[in-house]
Gaussian input, Z-matrix of N, CA and C with variables (Angstrom, degrees):
# hf/3-21g

backbone

0 1
 N
 C     1     B1
 C     2     B2     1     A1
 N     3     B3     2     A2     1     D1
 C     4     B4     3     A3     2     D2
 C     5     B5     4     A4     3     D3
 N     6     B6     5     A5     4     D4
 C     7     B7     6     A6     5     D5
 C     8     B8     7     A7     6     D6
 N     9     B9     8     A8     7     D7
 C    10    B10     9     A9     8     D8
 C    11    B11    10    A10     9     D9
 N    12    B12    11    A11    10    D10
 C    13    B13    12    A12    11    D11
 C    14    B14    13    A13    12    D12
 N    15    B15    14    A14    13    D13
 C    16    B16    15    A15    14    D14
 C    17    B17    16    A16    15    D15
 N    18    B18    17    A17    16    D16
 C    19    B19    18    A18    17    D17
 C    20    B20    19    A19    18    D18
 N    21    B21    20    A20    19    D19
 C    22    B22    21    A21    20    D20
 C    23    B23    22    A22    21    D21
 N    24    B24    23    A23    22    D22
 C    25    B25    24    A24    23    D23
 C    26    B26    25    A25    24    D24
 N    27    B27    26    A26    25    D25
 C    28    B28    27    A27    26    D26
 C    29    B29    28    A28    27    D27
 N    30    B30    29    A29    28    D28
 C    31    B31    30    A30    29    D29
 C    32    B32    31    A31    30    D30
 N    33    B33    32    A32    31    D31
 C    34    B34    33    A33    32    D32
 C    35    B35    34    A34    33    D33
 N    36    B36    35    A35    34    D34
 C    37    B37    36    A36    35    D35
 C    38    B38    37    A37    36    D36
 N    39    B39    38    A38    37    D37
 C    40    B40    39    A39    38    D38
 C    41    B41    40    A40    39    D39
 N    42    B42    41    A41    40    D40
 C    43    B43    42    A42    41    D41
 C    44    B44    43    A43    42    D42
 N    45    B45    44    A44    43    D43
 C    46    B46    45    A45    44    D44
 C    47    B47    46    A46    45    D45
 N    48    B48    47    A47    46    D46
 C    49    B49    48    A48    47    D47
 C    50    B50    49    A49    48    D48
 N    51    B51    50    A50    49    D49
 C    52    B52    51    A51    50    D50
 C    53    B53    52    A52    51    D51
 N    54    B54    53    A53    52    D52
 C    55    B55    54    A54    53    D53
 C    56    B56    55    A55    54    D54
 N    57    B57    56    A56    55    D55
 C    58    B58    57    A57    56    D56
 C    59    B59    58    A58    57    D57
 N    60    B60    59    A59    58    D58
 C    61    B61    60    A60    59    D59
 C    62    B62    61    A61    60    D60
 N    63    B63    62    A62    61    D61
 C    64    B64    63    A63    62    D62
 C    65    B65    64    A64    63    D63
 N    66    B66    65    A65    64    D64
 C    67    B67    66    A66    65    D65
 C    68    B68    67    A67    66    D66
 N    69    B69    68    A68    67    D67
 C    70    B70    69    A69    68    D68
 C    71    B71    70    A70    69    D69
 N    72    B72    71    A71    70    D70
 C    73    B73    72    A72    71    D71
 C    74    B74    73    A73    72    D72
 N    75    B75    74    A74    73    D73
 C    76    B76    75    A75    74    D74
 C    77    B77    76    A76    75    D75
 N    78    B78    77    A77    76    D76
 C    79    B79    78    A78    77    D77
 C    80    B80    79    A79    78    D78
 N    81    B81    80    A80    79    D79
 C    82    B82    81    A81    80    D80
 C    83    B83    82    A82    81    D81
 N    84    B84    83    A83    82    D82
 C    85    B85    84    A84    83    D83
 C    86    B86    85    A85    84    D84
 N    87    B87    86    A86    85    D85
 C    88    B88    87    A87    86    D86
 C    89    B89    88    A88    87    D87
 N    90    B90    89    A89    88    D88
 C    91    B91    90    A90    89    D89
 C    92    B92    91    A91    90    D90
 N    93    B93    92    A92    91    D91
 C    94    B94    93    A93    92    D92
 C    95    B95    94    A94    93    D93
 N    96    B96    95    A95    94    D94
 C    97    B97    96    A96    95    D95
 C    98    B98    97    A97    96    D96
 N    99    B99    98    A98    97    D97
 C   100   B100    99    A99    98    D98
 C   101   B101   100   A100    99    D99
 N   102   B102   101   A101   100   D100
 C   103   B103   102   A102   101   D101
 C   104   B104   103   A103   102   D102
 N   105   B105   104   A104   103   D103
 C   106   B106   105   A105   104   D104
 C   107   B107   106   A106   105   D105
 N   108   B108   107   A107   106   D106
 C   109   B109   108   A108   107   D107
 C   110   B110   109   A109   108   D108
 N   111   B111   110   A110   109   D109
 C   112   B112   111   A111   110   D110
 C   113   B113   112   A112   111   D111
 N   114   B114   113   A113   112   D112
 C   115   B115   114   A114   113   D113
 C   116   B116   115   A115   114   D114
 N   117   B117   116   A116   115   D115
 C   118   B118   117   A117   116   D116
 C   119   B119   118   A118   117   D117
 N   120   B120   119   A119   118   D118
 C   121   B121   120   A120   119   D119
 C   122   B122   121   A121   120   D120
 N   123   B123   122   A122   121   D121
 C   124   B124   123   A123   122   D122
 C   125   B125   124   A124   123   D123
 N   126   B126   125   A125   124   D124
 C   127   B127   126   A126   125   D125
 C   128   B128   127   A127   126   D126
 N   129   B129   128   A128   127   D127
 C   130   B130   129   A129   128   D128
 C   131   B131   130   A130   129   D129
 N   132   B132   131   A131   130   D130
 C   133   B133   132   A132   131   D131
 C   134   B134   133   A133   132   D132
 N   135   B135   134   A134   133   D133
 C   136   B136   135   A135   134   D134
 C   137   B137   136   A136   135   D135
 N   138   B138   137   A137   136   D136
 C   139   B139   138   A138   137   D137
 C   140   B140   139   A139   138   D138
 N   141   B141   140   A140   139   D139
 C   142   B142   141   A141   140   D140
 C   143   B143   142   A142   141   D141
 N   144   B144   143   A143   142   D142
 C   145   B145   144   A144   143   D143
 C   146   B146   145   A145   144   D144
 N   147   B147   146   A146   145   D145
 C   148   B148   147   A147   146   D146
 C   149   B149   148   A148   147   D147
 N   150   B150   149   A149   148   D148
 C   151   B151   150   A150   149   D149
 C   152   B152   151   A151   150   D150
 N   153   B153   152   A152   151   D151
 C   154   B154   153   A153   152   D152
 C   155   B155   154   A154   153   D153
 N   156   B156   155   A155   154   D154
 C   157   B157   156   A156   155   D155
 C   158   B158   157   A157   156   D156
 N   159   B159   158   A158   157   D157
 C   160   B160   159   A159   158   D158
 C   161   B161   160   A160   159   D159
 N   162   B162   161   A161   160   D160
 C   163   B163   162   A162   161   D161
 C   164   B164   163   A163   162   D162
 N   165   B165   164   A164   163   D163
 C   166   B166   165   A165   164   D164
 C   167   B167   166   A166   165   D165
 N   168   B168   167   A167   166   D166
 C   169   B169   168   A168   167   D167
 C   170   B170   169   A169   168   D168
 N   171   B171   170   A170   169   D169
 C   172   B172   171   A171   170   D170
 C   173   B173   172   A172   171   D171
 N   174   B174   173   A173   172   D172
 C   175   B175   174   A174   173   D173
 C   176   B176   175   A175   174   D174
 N   177   B177   176   A176   175   D175
 C   178   B178   177   A177   176   D176
 C   179   B179   178   A178   177   D177
 N   180   B180   179   A179   178   D178
 C   181   B181   180   A180   179   D179
 C   182   B182   181   A181   180   D180
 N   183   B183   182   A182   181   D181
 C   184   B184   183   A183   182   D182
 C   185   B185   184   A184   183   D183
 N   186   B186   185   A185   184   D184
 C   187   B187   186   A186   185   D185
 C   188   B188   187   A187   186   D186
 N   189   B189   188   A188   187   D187
 C   190   B190   189   A189   188   D188
 C   191   B191   190   A190   189   D189
 N   192   B192   191   A191   190   D190
 C   193   B193   192   A192   191   D191
 C   194   B194   193   A193   192   D192
 N   195   B195   194   A194   193   D193
 C   196   B196   195   A195   194   D194
 C   197   B197   196   A196   195   D195
 N   198   B198   197   A197   196   D196
 C   199   B199   198   A198   197   D197
 C   200   B200   199   A199   198   D198

   B1=1.4855
   B2=1.5293
   B3=1.2868
   B4=1.5139
   B5=1.5508
   B6=1.2862
   B7=1.4637
   B8=1.5398
   B9=1.2841
   B10=1.4461
   B11=1.5288
   B12=1.3284
   B13=1.4623
   B14=1.5078
   B15=1.3312
   B16=1.4734
   B17=1.5407
   B18=1.2912
   B19=1.4637
   B20=1.5281
   B21=1.3115
   B22=1.4736
   B23=1.5523
   B24=1.3427
   B25=1.4982
   B26=1.5162
   B27=1.3162
   B28=1.4294
   B29=1.5412
   B30=1.2906
   B31=1.4993
   B32=1.5358
   B33=1.2816
   B34=1.4879
   B35=1.4831
   B36=1.2943
   B37=1.4146
   B38=1.5301
   B39=1.2664
   B40=1.4892
   B41=1.5208
   B42=1.3281
   B43=1.4636
   B44=1.5085
   B45=1.3426
   B46=1.4275
   B47=1.5385
   B48=1.3179
   B49=1.5066
   B50=1.5644
   B51=1.3458
   B52=1.4329
   B53=1.5251
   B54=1.3663
   B55=1.4401
   B56=1.4951
   B57=1.3220
   B58=1.4796
   B59=1.5377
   B60=1.3285
   B61=1.5040
   B62=1.5439
   B63=1.3253
   B64=1.4596
   B65=1.5583
   B66=1.2905
   B67=1.4383
   B68=1.5349
   B69=1.3020
   B70=1.5194
   B71=1.4952
   B72=1.3529
   B73=1.4106
   B74=1.5138
   B75=1.3576
   B76=1.4814
   B77=1.5109
   B78=1.3070
   B79=1.4611
   B80=1.5305
   B81=1.3146
   B82=1.5003
   B83=1.4989
   B84=1.3359
   B85=1.4899
   B86=1.5551
   B87=1.2778
   B88=1.4425
   B89=1.5152
   B90=1.3132
   B91=1.4715
   B92=1.5532
   B93=1.3131
   B94=1.4713
   B95=1.5209
   B96=1.3655
   B97=1.4548
   B98=1.5609
   B99=1.3545
   B100=1.4312
   B101=1.5625
   B102=1.3766
   B103=1.4695
   B104=1.5251
   B105=1.3132
   B106=1.4867
   B107=1.5056
   B108=1.4197
   B109=1.4088
   B110=1.4954
   B111=1.3554
   B112=1.4602
   B113=1.5270
   B114=1.2997
   B115=1.4957
   B116=1.5255
   B117=1.3583
   B118=1.3959
   B119=1.5171
   B120=1.3534
   B121=1.4377
   B122=1.4652
   B123=1.3632
   B124=1.4719
   B125=1.5061
   B126=1.3054
   B127=1.4807
   B128=1.5496
   B129=1.3536
   B130=1.4863
   B131=1.4858
   B132=1.2944
   B133=1.4938
   B134=1.5036
   B135=1.2937
   B136=1.4827
   B137=1.5060
   B138=1.3298
   B139=1.4636
   B140=1.5672
   B141=1.3387
   B142=1.4504
   B143=1.5392
   B144=1.3215
   B145=1.4475
   B146=1.5429
   B147=1.2807
   B148=1.4125
   B149=1.5040
   B150=1.3286
   B151=1.4565
   B152=1.5536
   B153=1.3388
   B154=1.4292
   B155=1.4824
   B156=1.3023
   B157=1.4432
   B158=1.5426
   B159=1.2719
   B160=1.4668
   B161=1.5005
   B162=1.3464
   B163=1.4329
   B164=1.5168
   B165=1.2822
   B166=1.4419
   B167=1.5384
   B168=1.3105
   B169=1.4562
   B170=1.5518
   B171=1.2924
   B172=1.4312
   B173=1.6079
   B174=1.3815
   B175=1.4161
   B176=1.4893
   B177=1.3521
   B178=1.4838
   B179=1.5512
   B180=1.3396
   B181=1.4943
   B182=1.5046
   B183=1.3847
   B184=1.4512
   B185=1.5234
   B186=1.3579
   B187=1.4556
   B188=1.4871
   B189=1.3055
   B190=1.5127
   B191=1.5471
   B192=1.2999
   B193=1.4544
   B194=1.5081
   B195=1.3262
   B196=1.4882
   B197=1.5274
   B198=1.2653
   B199=1.4973
   B200=1.4814
   A1=110.39
   A2=116.71
   A3=120.03
   A4=110.69
   A5=114.42
   A6=118.62
   A7=110.88
   A8=117.10
   A9=120.30
   A10=110.22
   A11=117.29
   A12=121.22
   A13=111.18
   A14=116.48
   A15=119.82
   A16=112.62
   A17=113.77
   A18=118.38
   A19=112.75
   A20=116.16
   A21=122.03
   A22=113.88
   A23=115.75
   A24=121.33
   A25=109.19
   A26=116.74
   A27=118.21
   A28=113.65
   A29=116.58
   A30=122.16
   A31=109.65
   A32=118.78
   A33=119.96
   A34=113.29
   A35=117.51
   A36=122.32
   A37=112.64
   A38=116.08
   A39=122.11
   A40=108.87
   A41=117.69
   A42=119.60
   A43=114.93
   A44=115.68
   A45=121.76
   A46=109.82
   A47=115.05
   A48=117.69
   A49=108.75
   A50=114.25
   A51=117.41
   A52=115.68
   A53=114.46
   A54=122.61
   A55=110.04
   A56=117.81
   A57=121.23
   A58=108.86
   A59=114.64
   A60=116.92
   A61=108.36
   A62=115.51
   A63=119.56
   A64=108.49
   A65=117.10
   A66=121.46
   A67=112.30
   A68=116.25
   A69=118.72
   A70=113.39
   A71=115.19
   A72=119.56
   A73=112.10
   A74=115.52
   A75=118.70
   A76=109.57
   A77=117.75
   A78=121.11
   A79=111.20
   A80=117.71
   A81=121.99
   A82=108.24
   A83=118.99
   A84=118.15
   A85=108.44
   A86=119.27
   A87=123.08
   A88=109.57
   A89=118.53
   A90=122.38
   A91=108.41
   A92=117.02
   A93=122.35
   A94=111.13
   A95=114.75
   A96=119.64
   A97=108.70
   A98=115.88
   A99=116.95
   A100=111.81
   A101=112.85
   A102=117.04
   A103=108.85
   A104=118.48
   A105=120.24
   A106=114.70
   A107=117.08
   A108=121.37
   A109=111.28
   A110=114.36
   A111=119.88
   A112=110.46
   A113=116.66
   A114=122.09
   A115=111.68
   A116=116.83
   A117=121.15
   A118=111.14
   A119=118.10
   A120=122.04
   A121=111.60
   A122=117.38
   A123=118.51
   A124=110.40
   A125=118.24
   A126=119.59
   A127=110.72
   A128=117.58
   A129=117.83
   A130=111.79
   A131=118.21
   A132=120.25
   A133=112.54
   A134=119.22
   A135=122.71
   A136=109.78
   A137=117.34
   A138=123.25
   A139=110.90
   A140=115.86
   A141=118.72
   A142=112.95
   A143=115.57
   A144=121.27
   A145=106.78
   A146=123.19
   A147=125.04
   A148=110.47
   A149=115.04
   A150=120.53
   A151=110.33
   A152=116.47
   A153=118.79
   A154=112.88
   A155=119.69
   A156=123.14
   A157=109.97
   A158=118.32
   A159=119.22
   A160=111.93
   A161=119.58
   A162=120.16
   A163=111.06
   A164=117.46
   A165=122.67
   A166=113.66
   A167=115.91
   A168=121.07
   A169=107.44
   A170=117.77
   A171=121.92
   A172=109.33
   A173=112.78
   A174=115.05
   A175=114.65
   A176=114.15
   A177=118.02
   A178=112.42
   A179=113.30
   A180=113.96
   A181=114.16
   A182=115.19
   A183=120.30
   A184=112.34
   A185=114.73
   A186=119.85
   A187=113.25
   A188=118.32
   A189=121.91
   A190=108.48
   A191=118.50
   A192=118.47
   A193=114.65
   A194=117.73
   A195=121.65
   A196=106.64
   A197=123.92
   A198=120.18
   A199=110.01
   D1=-45.47
   D2=-177.76
   D3=-69.57
   D4=-37.99
   D5=177.85
   D6=-67.71
   D7=-40.19
   D8=178.49
   D9=-66.10
   D10=-35.51
   D11=177.10
   D12=-64.99
   D13=-39.29
   D14=176.04
   D15=-66.02
   D16=-38.89
   D17=-176.44
   D18=-72.05
   D19=-38.25
   D20=-176.93
   D21=-77.71
   D22=-33.32
   D23=-173.09
   D24=-98.42
   D25=79.10
   D26=-179.90
   D27=-68.40
   D28=-22.62
   D29=-178.06
   D30=-95.72
   D31=16.13
   D32=179.91
   D33=-66.15
   D34=143.24
   D35=178.37
   D36=-60.33
   D37=146.94
   D38=-175.10
   D39=-62.90
   D40=-36.86
   D41=175.38
   D42=-60.60
   D43=-41.97
   D44=-179.46
   D45=-67.02
   D46=-39.71
   D47=179.41
   D48=-64.98
   D49=-44.53
   D50=177.61
   D51=-56.65
   D52=-42.11
   D53=178.96
   D54=-62.55
   D55=-42.45
   D56=-179.12
   D57=-67.15
   D58=-42.04
   D59=-177.27
   D60=-66.84
   D61=-35.90
   D62=-179.52
   D63=-65.72
   D64=-43.07
   D65=178.56
   D66=-64.57
   D67=-39.89
   D68=174.22
   D69=-62.01
   D70=-39.37
   D71=179.86
   D72=-66.70
   D73=-41.85
   D74=177.30
   D75=-63.45
   D76=-43.88
   D77=179.22
   D78=-61.31
   D79=-43.24
   D80=-178.83
   D81=-64.38
   D82=-38.94
   D83=-178.43
   D84=-73.32
   D85=-36.47
   D86=178.45
   D87=-63.25
   D88=-43.70
   D89=-179.56
   D90=-62.87
   D91=-46.52
   D92=177.80
   D93=-55.14
   D94=-47.67
   D95=-177.25
   D96=-63.86
   D97=-43.87
   D98=-177.74
   D99=-64.78
   D100=-39.13
   D101=179.30
   D102=-60.73
   D103=-45.25
   D104=176.45
   D105=-60.50
   D106=-38.92
   D107=177.22
   D108=-64.16
   D109=-43.23
   D110=-178.12
   D111=-61.57
   D112=-43.19
   D113=174.11
   D114=-54.93
   D115=-45.16
   D116=178.51
   D117=-63.40
   D118=-42.61
   D119=-178.61
   D120=-66.62
   D121=-38.89
   D122=-178.17
   D123=-65.64
   D124=-31.59
   D125=-179.24
   D126=-81.91
   D127=-25.42
   D128=-179.56
   D129=-99.85
   D130=-24.52
   D131=-180.00
   D132=76.78
   D133=21.60
   D134=-179.00
   D135=-77.94
   D136=114.64
   D137=-176.48
   D138=-71.13
   D139=-36.00
   D140=-179.93
   D141=-59.56
   D142=-45.76
   D143=-179.48
   D144=-65.01
   D145=-38.67
   D146=-178.91
   D147=-59.05
   D148=-48.80
   D149=-178.87
   D150=-61.71
   D151=-40.60
   D152=176.67
   D153=-64.40
   D154=-39.47
   D155=179.58
   D156=-68.55
   D157=-41.29
   D158=174.96
   D159=-61.17
   D160=-38.36
   D161=177.69
   D162=-65.88
   D163=-37.86
   D164=176.24
   D165=-63.72
   D166=-39.79
   D167=178.51
   D168=-65.71
   D169=-45.35
   D170=-177.63
   D171=-61.49
   D172=-42.19
   D173=176.60
   D174=-60.78
   D175=-45.19
   D176=179.15
   D177=-60.76
   D178=-42.11
   D179=178.23
   D180=-64.27
   D181=-38.46
   D182=174.95
   D183=-61.31
   D184=-44.72
   D185=176.47
   D186=-56.41
   D187=-45.90
   D188=-175.79
   D189=-69.40
   D190=-41.32
   D191=-175.66
   D192=-74.04
   D193=-18.10
   D194=179.48
   D195=-94.27
   D196=-9.98
   D197=-176.65
   D198=-71.03

């Protein structure tokens, strides 16, 4: 959704573009961190970490869809 917004709005303000790119960067870093945590969880089998990671994924998805 954010990438489409960037592609379609060629006349978008520079500040708005910067904010979208910042959001995408934060989201990318969060996804990478979650992926690494999930790899660690799958090897250790720790249920608590799994629940925390699922909550973080849900938060990230909520954040993106409300932007």
